[in-house]
N, C-alpha and C positions, 0 to 999 in steps of 0.2 A: 504493500500500500504506500509506504514511504517512497519507494522507487518510482511508483506511478505518479505521485504528487510532484516529485522532483522533475520528471520529464515534462509534466504539464506546465509547471512553472517556467521551465526553460523555453517551451514553445511560446508562452505568453510574452516573455522577454524578447525573443527573436521577432515576433510579429510587431511588437511595439517599436523595436529598432528599425524594422523595415519601413514602418509608417513614418517615423521621424525622418529617415533618410529620403523618402519619396517627397517630403514636403520642402526639402532644401532646394532653393532656387539656384540653378546653375548660372554662372557668369564668368566672363573673361576678366580676371582681376588686373592683368597687365594692360589691356585696352582701357579699362576703367581708370587706371592710374594715369594713362596718357591723356585722358580727356579732362583731367583736372585743370582748372583755370578759366580764363575768359576767351571766348571765341567770336571772331569778327567776320562778317560777310566780305569775301574778297572783292566782290563787285561793287557793293554800295559803301563799304567801309564802316557800316553800322554794327554795333555790338548785338549779337544774337542771343547769347546766354552765357552764364557762368556755371561751371560744374565744380561742386565742392562736396567731397565725401560721396554719398549716394543721392545727392540732391542737385537738381538743375534749377537755377534762378534766372528768370527771364528779364530782359532789359526793361520791359514794360512793367512798372510796379503794380499795375492792377491785375496782373496775371499771377495765379497761385504757383508757388514752387512745386516741383513734382519729383517724385522718386524716379531713378533711372538705373538701368543695368545694361551691359553689353554682352551679347552671347551669339556666337556663330555669325559674326559679321552683321549683326543687327542691333539697333538701338531700341530698347524697350522703355516706354514711359509708364508711370503709375496709372495713367488713364486707360492703358491697354493698347495705345497706339504703338505701332512698330515701324521702324524706318530702316531700310537696307543701307549698309555702309559700303561705299564704293572705294574709299581710300582713307587710311588713318596712319599718321606718323606723329612724332612729338609736336610738330608744328602745323600739320594739316589734318583737317577732318572733313571729308566729303561724304554726303549721304543724300538719298532721294527723299524729298519731302512728300506730303500727302498727295500732291498733284502729279508726282512722278518726276518733278524737276530736280536736277542735280544741284544741290546747295553746297557751295564750296566755302569752307570756313578756314581761317588761319588763326593761330594763337595770338591773342592780344598782349600788350605790354602792361606795366603797372598802372600807367595813366588811364588805360581803358578799363582796368578792373574797378576803378572808382565809379564807372557808369552803371554798374550792377551792384546794388546794395543787397546784402543778405536780409531776408525778411521771412519770418515764420508765417506771416499773414499778409495778404495783399491789401493795397489801398482800395477800400470798398467804395463803389460808385453809387452815389445818391441820384436816383432817376428823376425825382421831382421835388417840389417844395410844398409846404403847407398852403392849402388854398381853401378859402371859405366863400361860398356864394349863396345868395338867396333871392327869391322873387315871390310875387303873389300872382296866382292865376284864378280864374273864375269858371265855374261850371254849374249850370242850373241855379244861377243867382246866389251861389255860395262861394265865398272867397277862401282859397287854400294858400297858406304861406309855407313854402318849402325851403329847406336848408340842405346844402351839401357841404361836407367837410372832407378834404383829402389830407390824410395824416401820414407822413413818412414814419416808418418804424425801424427797429433794429433787426427785424426778421430778414435773414440772409437767403438770397436765391442765387444758386450757382449755375452759370451758363457756360457750356462748352462751345468753343468756336476755333477758328484757325487764324493765327496771326499772319503778318505780311510775309513771313518766311515759309508759310505753309505748315507750321507746327501746331498741333492741337494744344490749346491752352484752356484754362478755366478762369473766368472772371466772376466776381461776386458783386451782387447788387442788393440794395435794400428794397424790400417790398413796401406796399402801402396798405392802409386801412381806409375804407370809405365809410362815411356816415351820412345817413339820410334822416331828416326829421320833417314831418308834415303837421301843421297846426291848422285848426279851424277856430279863428279867434284866439282865445286863451287856452283852448282845449287841445291837447296833444292827440292827434289821430294815429301817428306812427313815429317811432324813433328806434333806430337800430344801426349797429356797425355791420359792415360787409367785409369779410376776409376772403382771400383767394380760394381757400379750401371749400367755401360754400358753393363754388361753381363746379365742383366735381360732379360728374354725371352729365353735365351740359357741355363742358369743354373736355377734350381727351386728356387723360391723366398724364400721358407722356409729354404733352404740350404744357400742361399746367405746372409740371415740376420745374420747368425752366422759365416760366412766365412770371410777370408781376402784374398786380392789379394797377393799371396805369392811370385810369381816368374814370370819372363818373359825371354824366351830364344829364340835365333835364331834357326831355324830348317833347312831350305833348300831354294834353289832358283830353279824355273822352269818357264815354259811358262806363268804361271798365275801371277808370281811375287815373292816377297820375303815373306817367311813364318816364323811366330814367334808363339811360344806356350806360352800362359798364363796359370798359375796354380792357381786355387782358392781352398783353403783348410780350413777345420775346424781346428783351432789351437790345437796343441797337440793331434790330432786325425789322423786316417788313411784315412778319407774320403776326396777325392779331385776330382775336375773336371779339365780337360785340354781343353782349347779352342784355336783353331788355328786362328790367325789373319793374313790375307794375304794383303800385300801392292802391288797393281798392278803397272804396269809401267806408268800409268797415274796418280798415286798418290792417288788412291781410296782404302780405307780399307774395308775388309769384314771379318766376323767371322763365325765359325762353330764349333760345338762340336766334339772333337776328341775322348775323352774317359772319363770314370768315374771310 
């Protein structure tokens, strides 16, 4: 029985060791060491990135630093992007970017190293500023006073895109909260905040993850109530969804997609 227990324990140890070894990420440490430092585009003379340790810092301070490794003539980034390396020496680094273009970099000097500051977090982009607007509209001889407040928040939205060198980067933006209030005289008919997550099920989740609640505008009044249009957009992009929010005369809100 003791012998059987010993054999079983040995098998468990061997399986655990195999699992640990399989989780080790392979990399070319010599190639990684050669990539340390600042790299400059041969054609434009602009700094592309700085490699230090296992992290790449981009010249654009709004782009998040990313983990990297080199293995079998390929540069792997933490985002999952992979770029084929065409040539690497102590002073040259040539690789194919996302578009398949050959990007030729040369190692920079100490003066150029100052162009890329090490930062654990990017400079976060604020997409809008606080806005408060209001107006009075009439329907069936009743006056309705509506208010809209657009409030920037500290909620972060990460957007993946490609920089001018064709490298995948992540930028961080602040999201917004919209507020709508509707009054009839001194009586409050409706008052509520609107968060991006409330549009889930109307706007595709994959889009919503990278979008911000960019704007809220009054549209019109009719028999159904007061209509407001919320705009959800990918920051610095052309893609937006417009969702109509209707506030009924009983103070109930409803939403529907207007356009994409």
